[in-house]
C-alpha positions in Angstrom: -28.0 -21.4 15.8 -25.6 -21.2 12.9 -24.9 -17.7 11.7 -22.6 -15.9 9.2 -20.8 -12.9 10.7 -21.2 -9.8 8.6 -18.9 -7.7 10.8 -15.9 -8.7 12.9 -16.7 -9.3 16.6 -13.6 -9.2 18.8 -12.8 -12.6 20.4 -15.8 -14.2 18.6 -15.4 -14.3 14.8 -14.2 -12.5 11.8 -16.4 -11.0 9.1 -17.5 -13.7 6.7 -16.9 -16.5 9.1 -19.7 -19.1 9.8 -20.1 -20.1 13.4 -22.5 -21.9 15.8 -23.6 -19.5 18.5 -26.1 -19.8 21.4 -29.7 -19.1 20.4 -30.2 -16.2 22.7 -26.9 -14.4 21.7 -27.9 -14.7 18.0 -31.5 -13.8 18.4 -31.1 -11.0 20.9 -27.8 -9.4 19.9 -26.3 -10.5 16.6 -29.3 -10.5 14.3 -31.0 -7.2 15.6 -27.6 -5.4 15.4 -27.1 -6.7 11.8 -23.7 -8.1 12.9 -24.7 -11.6 11.7 -27.3 -13.3 9.5 -28.7 -16.8 9.7 -26.7 -19.3 7.7 -29.2 -20.2 5.0 -28.1 -21.6 1.7 -28.9 -18.2 0.1 -26.7 -16.4 2.6 -23.9 -18.9 2.2 -23.9 -18.3 -1.6 -23.8 -14.5 -0.9 -20.8 -14.9 1.4 -18.9 -17.0 -1.1 -19.6 -14.5 -3.9 -18.3 -11.7 -1.6 -15.2 -13.6 -0.7 -14.5 -14.4 -4.4 -15.0 -10.7 -5.3 -12.6 -9.6 -2.5 -10.0 -12.1 -3.6 -10.2 -10.9 -7.2 -9.9 -7.3 -6.0 -6.8 -8.1 -4.0 -5.2 -9.9 -6.9 -5.9 -7.0 -9.2 -4.5 -4.5 -6.7 -1.4 -6.7 -6.2 -0.9 -6.8 -10.0 -1.1 -3.0 -10.2 1.4 -2.6 -7.4 3.8 -5.0 -9.1 3.5 -3.1 -12.4 4.2 0.2 -10.5 7.2 -1.5 -8.9 8.5 -2.5 -12.3 8.0 1.0 -13.7 9.9 2.4 -10.7 12.8 0.1 -11.2 13.1 1.1 -14.9 12.8 4.8 -14.2 16.1 6.6 -13.3 15.6 9.8 -11.4 17.7 12.8 -12.1 17.6 15.7 -9.6 19.5 18.9 -10.2 20.7 20.9 -7.2 22.8 23.9 -6.5 26.4 23.0 -5.7 29.1 24.6 -3.7 32.8 23.7 -3.1 33.9 20.1 -3.1 30.7 19.0 -4.8 28.7 19.7 -1.6 25.1 20.6 -2.1 23.5 23.8 -0.8 20.9 22.0 1.4 20.2 18.4 0.6 18.0 16.1 -1.5 15.3 14.5 0.7 12.8 11.7 0.3 10.2 14.4 -0.5 12.2 15.7 -3.4 12.7 12.2 -4.8 9.0 11.4 -4.3 8.0 14.6 -6.0 10.2 13.9 -9.0 9.0 10.3 -9.3 5.3 11.5 -9.2 6.1 14.0 -12.0 7.8 11.4 -14.1 5.3 8.5 -13.6 2.1 10.5 -13.4 1.3 8.5 -10.2 1.1 9.9 -6.7 4.2 8.7 -4.8 4.1 9.6 -1.1 7.4 10.8 0.5 7.0 8.1 3.2 7.3 5.5 0.5 10.8 6.6 -0.3 13.2 4.9 2.2 16.1 7.2 2.5 18.3 6.8 5.6 19.7 10.3 5.5 19.4 13.2 3.0 21.7 13.1 0.0 24.3 15.9 0.4 26.7 15.2 -2.4 26.6 14.8 -6.2 26.5 11.2 -7.4 24.4 8.2 -8.1 22.5 6.4 -5.3 20.3 3.4 -5.0 17.1 4.2 -3.1 14.4 1.8 -2.0 10.7 2.8 -2.7 8.3 0.7 -0.6 5.2 0.4 -2.8 3.6 -2.3 -0.5 4.8 -4.6 2.3 6.1 -7.1 -0.2 7.1 -4.9 -3.1 10.1 -2.5 -2.6 12.0 -1.8 -5.9 15.3 0.0 -5.9 15.4 3.3 -7.8 18.5 4.9 -9.3 18.8 8.5 -8.2 21.4 10.7 -9.8 22.1 14.1 -8.2 23.7 16.5 -10.6 24.8 20.1 -10.5 22.3 22.7 -11.5 23.5 24.6 -14.5 23.4 28.4 -14.5 
């Protein structure tokens, strides 16, 4: 019996995959549980349409992430902090501070875990910080820490 898997079954098949299974397994388990459907020409067209729609959705999401990465690279971040002697900060600038400032500037939610900061910034200056938007896209953002006036 040839079936199209609607859900992923561990060690058997992925969702959308077409496989030949034993008649009893298909008839008694896969079809009643709605895990798979018979591989008719109509169902094959449906699966192809779903795969095409998913591919288009992934391409659009990737394009949006690339655009966000480009905007991040072009946006310098300026953070003002209280300063003590020898240009040492009272406290430090953390990845949460940088993410909050980026979110404010871009109008997009940037999570603090996306900002890859090895250790908090404790001195004035300009730093290059990586922001991981996705697994492949990780632009460098220029962060300037300056003294708070007043």
